[in-house]
C-alpha positions in Angstrom: 4.0 43.9 -58.0 2.3 46.1 -55.1 1.5 49.7 -55.7 3.7 51.1 -53.0 6.7 49.3 -54.7 6.0 50.5 -58.1 5.8 54.1 -56.6 9.0 53.7 -55.0 10.8 52.6 -58.3 9.3 54.9 -60.6 8.9 58.1 -58.7 11.7 60.9 -59.2 14.5 61.4 -56.8 13.7 64.0 -54.4 16.1 66.5 -52.7 15.1 68.7 -49.8 16.9 72.0 -49.1 16.7 73.8 -45.6 18.3 77.2 -45.0 17.8 79.7 -42.4 16.5 82.3 -44.8 14.4 82.1 -48.0 16.8 85.1 -49.3 19.6 82.7 -49.3 17.9 79.9 -51.0 16.9 82.3 -53.7 20.2 84.1 -54.5 22.6 81.5 -53.5 21.0 78.0 -54.3 18.3 78.6 -57.0 20.8 77.7 -59.7 21.7 74.6 -58.2 18.1 73.6 -57.8 17.3 74.5 -61.4 20.3 72.2 -62.4 19.1 69.2 -60.2 15.3 69.8 -61.8 16.9 69.6 -65.3 18.4 66.3 -64.4 15.0 65.0 -63.3 15.2 65.5 -59.6 12.3 67.2 -57.6 13.6 69.9 -55.3 11.5 71.1 -52.4 12.8 74.2 -50.5 12.4 74.9 -46.5 13.1 77.9 -44.7 11.4 80.4 -42.3 8.8 82.7 -43.9 9.7 85.6 -46.0 9.1 87.5 -49.2 11.5 85.5 -51.2 9.4 82.3 -50.7 7.0 83.5 -53.2 9.8 84.1 -55.7 10.8 80.4 -55.1 7.4 79.4 -56.0 7.3 81.6 -59.1 10.5 79.6 -60.2 8.3 76.5 -60.0 9.6 75.0 -56.8 7.6 74.2 -53.6 8.5 76.1 -50.7 7.5 75.1 -47.0 8.1 77.9 -44.4 8.8 76.6 -40.8 8.8 78.7 -37.5 12.6 79.2 -37.1 14.1 82.2 -35.3 17.9 82.5 -36.0 18.4 83.9 -32.5 16.1 82.0 -30.5 17.3 80.2 -27.4 13.8 79.2 -26.1 13.9 75.5 -25.6 10.3 75.2 -26.2 10.3 77.2 -29.4 13.4 75.0 -30.6 11.6 71.8 -29.8 8.7 73.0 -31.7 11.0 73.7 -34.8 12.7 70.2 -34.5 9.2 68.5 -34.5 8.1 70.4 -37.4 11.1 69.5 -39.4 10.5 65.8 -38.5 6.9 65.9 -39.6 7.9 67.5 -42.8 10.6 64.9 -43.3 8.1 62.2 -42.6 5.7 63.5 -45.1 8.0 64.6 -47.9 10.2 61.3 -47.8 13.3 62.8 -49.6 16.2 60.7 -50.7 18.6 63.4 -49.7 18.4 66.3 -47.3 20.9 69.2 -48.0 21.0 71.7 -45.1 22.7 75.1 -45.3 24.2 77.1 -42.2 25.2 75.6 -38.8 21.8 75.9 -37.0 20.0 74.3 -40.0 22.8 71.6 -40.3 22.0 70.7 -36.4 18.2 70.8 -36.7 17.8 69.5 -40.0 20.3 66.8 -39.3 18.9 65.8 -36.1 15.3 65.5 -37.8 16.7 63.4 -40.8 18.7 60.9 -38.7 15.4 60.4 -36.4 13.3 59.8 -39.5 16.0 57.6 -41.3 16.5 59.8 -44.4 19.1 57.7 -46.6 21.2 60.8 -47.5 22.2 63.7 -45.1 24.2 66.7 -46.5 25.3 69.5 -44.2 26.9 72.7 -45.8 28.5 75.3 -43.6 30.0 78.5 -45.2 32.4 79.7 -42.4 32.5 78.9 -38.9 29.6 81.5 -38.1 28.7 83.7 -35.0 29.0 80.7 -32.4 32.7 79.5 -33.5 34.0 82.9 -34.8 32.9 85.3 -32.1 34.6 85.9 -28.8 31.5 87.1 -27.2 30.1 85.6 -23.8 27.0 84.2 -25.9 29.2 82.7 -28.3 31.5 81.2 -25.8 28.5 79.7 -23.7 26.8 78.1 -26.6 30.0 76.7 -28.4 30.2 73.5 -26.4 26.6 72.6 -26.8 26.6 73.4 -30.6 29.7 71.4 -30.9 27.8 68.2 -29.6 24.7 68.9 -31.4 26.6 68.9 -34.7 28.6 65.8 -33.8 25.1 64.2 -33.4 23.7 65.4 -36.6 26.7 64.6 -38.8 27.3 61.2 -37.3 26.9 58.0 -39.2 28.3 56.7 -42.8 25.3 58.2 -44.6 26.3 61.9 -43.7 28.6 64.3 -45.5 29.8 67.7 -44.5 30.5 70.3 -47.3 33.0 72.9 -46.3 34.3 75.6 -48.5 38.1 76.0 -47.6 40.8 74.0 -45.8 41.1 76.2 -42.7 37.3 75.2 -41.7 38.1 71.4 -42.5 41.0 71.7 -40.2 38.9 73.4 -37.5 36.1 70.9 -37.7 38.3 67.8 -37.8 40.4 69.1 -34.8 37.4 69.7 -32.8 36.1 66.2 -33.5 33.0 67.5 -35.0 33.3 65.5 -38.4 35.0 62.5 -39.4 37.3 63.7 -42.1 36.5 60.8 -44.2 33.0 62.1 -44.5 34.0 65.8 -45.5 34.0 67.4 -48.8 35.6 70.4 -50.0 33.5 72.5 -52.6 34.6 76.4 -53.0 31.3 78.2 -52.5 28.0 78.0 -54.2 29.7 78.8 -57.6 29.0 81.9 -60.0 27.6 82.1 -63.5 30.8 83.2 -65.3 28.7 84.2 -68.3 26.7 86.7 -66.4 29.6 87.9 -64.3 32.1 88.9 -66.9 34.5 91.7 -67.6 33.8 94.9 -69.3 36.4 97.0 -71.0 37.1 100.2 -69.2 39.0 102.9 -70.6 42.1 103.9 -68.3 41.4 107.7 -69.3 37.8 107.3 -68.4 36.2 110.5 -66.6 34.9 110.6 -63.2 35.8 109.1 -59.7 37.1 105.6 -59.3 34.6 103.3 -57.5 35.5 100.9 -54.8 33.1 98.6 -53.6 32.5 96.4 -50.2 29.6 94.4 -50.5 28.4 92.0 -47.5 26.2 91.8 -44.6 26.8 94.6 -42.5 28.5 93.0 -39.7 31.4 94.5 -38.0 33.5 91.2 -38.6 33.3 91.9 -42.3 35.7 94.7 -41.8 33.4 97.6 -42.2 35.2 99.7 -39.8 38.4 99.4 -41.5 37.0 100.1 -44.6 35.5 103.5 -43.4 39.0 104.1 -41.9 41.0 103.3 -45.1 38.5 105.7 -47.0 38.9 108.5 -44.8 42.8 108.1 -45.2 42.6 108.1 -49.0 40.2 110.9 -49.0 42.4 113.1 -46.8 45.4 112.4 -49.3 43.1 113.9 -52.1 42.3 110.9 -54.1 38.9 111.2 -56.1 37.5 107.9 -55.2 33.7 106.8 -54.4 33.5 104.2 -51.6 30.4 102.2 -52.1 28.9 99.9 -49.3 26.2 97.4 -50.4 24.3 95.4 -48.0 22.0 95.9 -45.3 22.2 95.4 -41.6 21.7 91.7 -40.4 19.2 92.0 -37.5 19.5 88.4 -36.7 23.1 88.8 -35.8 24.3 90.6 -32.7 27.3 92.1 -34.2 25.4 94.1 -36.8 26.1 97.6 -37.8 23.2 99.6 -37.1 21.5 101.6 -39.9 21.9 104.8 -38.0 25.8 104.5 -38.2 25.6 103.8 -42.1 23.5 107.1 -42.3 26.2 108.9 -40.1 29.1 107.7 -42.4 27.0 108.9 -45.7 26.3 112.3 -44.2 30.1 112.7 -43.6 30.8 111.9 -47.1 32.9 108.9 -46.2 30.8 106.4 -48.1 27.7 106.1 -50.5 25.5 103.3 -49.2 23.7 101.3 -51.9 21.5 99.1 -49.6 20.6 95.7 -50.9 21.5 95.1 -54.5 19.1 93.2 -56.9 21.6 92.8 -59.8 25.1 92.6 -58.8 26.6 91.6 -62.2 25.1 95.2 -63.2 26.8 97.0 -60.3 30.1 95.3 -60.9 30.3 96.7 -64.4 30.8 100.3 -62.8 33.2 99.1 -60.2 37.0 99.4 -60.3 38.3 97.6 -57.1 36.3 95.3 -54.8 37.1 95.2 -51.1 36.4 92.7 -48.1 38.5 93.3 -45.3 36.9 90.4 -43.2 38.0 88.8 -40.1 34.7 86.8 -39.9 35.9 83.3 -40.7 34.4 83.2 -44.2 33.7 80.0 -46.2 34.5 81.4 -49.6 33.0 84.8 -50.0 30.6 85.0 -52.8 31.3 88.8 -53.5 34.8 88.0 -54.1 34.1 85.1 -56.4 31.7 87.3 -58.5 34.3 90.2 -58.5 36.8 87.9 -59.9 34.7 86.5 -62.6 33.9 90.1 -63.4 37.8 90.9 -64.0 38.0 93.2 -60.8 41.2 93.5 -58.8 40.4 92.4 -55.2 41.7 93.8 -51.8 40.9 91.4 -49.0 42.4 89.9 -45.8 44.6 87.3 -45.3 42.1 84.9 -43.4 40.3 81.9 -44.1 38.3 81.7 -47.3 39.2 85.4 -48.7 43.0 83.8 -49.4 41.2 81.0 -51.2 40.1 83.5 -53.9 43.2 85.9 -53.9 46.8 85.1 -54.5 48.8 88.0 -53.2 50.1 90.3 -56.0 48.4 88.2 -58.7 44.7 88.9 -58.9 44.8 91.2 -55.9 46.3 92.1 -52.5 46.1 90.2 -49.3 46.4 92.5 -46.1 46.4 91.7 -42.4 42.9 91.7 -40.6 42.1 94.9 -38.7 44.7 96.9 -40.5 43.1 100.0 -42.2 46.7 101.3 -43.0 47.5 98.3 -44.8 44.0 98.3 -46.7 44.5 102.0 -47.7 48.0 101.3 -49.0 46.8 98.4 -51.1 44.1 100.4 -52.6 46.6 103.4 -53.3 48.7 100.8 -55.2 46.0 99.8 -57.4 44.5 103.2 -57.9 47.7 104.6 -59.1 48.7 101.7 -61.6 46.0 101.0 -64.2 48.1 98.4 -65.9 48.4 96.5 -62.5 44.5 96.7 -62.2 44.3 95.3 -65.6 46.6 92.4 -65.0 45.1 91.7 -61.5 41.5 91.7 -63.0 42.5 89.1 -66.0 44.1 86.8 -63.5 41.2 86.8 -61.4 38.7 86.0 -64.3 41.0 83.0 -65.1 41.0 81.9 -61.5 37.1 82.2 -61.5 36.8 80.1 -64.8 39.2 77.3 -63.5 37.8 77.0 -59.8 34.5 78.9 -59.0 32.2 78.4 -62.3 28.9 77.3 -61.1 28.9 74.2 -63.3 32.0 73.0 -61.5 30.3 73.5 -58.1 26.9 71.8 -59.3 28.9 68.6 -60.6 30.7 68.3 -57.4 27.7 68.5 -55.4 26.2 65.6 -57.5 29.1 63.6 -56.7 28.6 63.9 -53.1 24.7 63.1 -53.5 25.7 60.0 -55.4 28.0 58.7 -52.7 24.8 58.7 -50.6 22.3 57.5 -53.2 24.0 56.0 -56.0 21.0 56.0 -58.3 21.1 59.8 -58.9 
């Protein structure tokens, strides 16, 4: 038996994760990586440089920085990124590559196909700026990105993971992916032990607390949230409206920090910035809000809120309506309708029994559909379709 053959047989399975930020890998995919490691799989992480790369390494994973700029349209820079990925894939020789977000799916998929990787998985959480925005830049880029996605996701050894049926219909109708190779997995899952309800007294002192937690993009419904907060404050409601998250300088539709400060000075909201421990913050929250028209996948913040037993107010939009059943565990309101948002919040604020029933229903839904252990097993099933020995 040759040495090369022996190494091929005995070496552990290797899965390579590639995302557009190291923050995403740490916050949304670290638990999956740990699950795979427990099964004897080696997991290697790739992303642009950033402070969370060191945190990934502290968790015991190899992390490889790559020169990727999310907003870059420079052909030379993009070609250099593709070449770097090809070299990494040739060196690492992973059994499966798992790419997150559209740009990583495109570049990672092209590199993997050129190298001949056995299993290629693309995960897209929502349609993203190129497909969701009506701006001139997005409109210009859309045809090119569609063709690149078709190339990156072509072949029997490729799988595309989407988070909701609306995105599935969009990708199939645009002929981006073969429906036979698409799998629906609702989000990255949530640790339902860590995110769990706490008993709150209906007669507790102080203001009620409402939270919007998201990247600070206008499409997340930030303006509608501000308008609804102003309405309820004008009507005399004692409510603290919290805004968690930071501007996303990699997105042209980001809310500017100066605007957040203006709202704070006007007494409309209380910004809390980047939240390290969301589970702890949710213990003090009464209602979660996400008035998004972003074309979400399945919003992580709403899954966490449901697991924490909070009533939710969100929009009747893709991804959001996969978490909330209107009138059961929250309310669905029309997109860009601050009046409807304010009215839904008012109903919950005035009816503690309703809030409690909605929270209990949300917790049950999170346990049945969004527990991270369910997501891990569904992901492993996709891997096994491509590499049965896993």
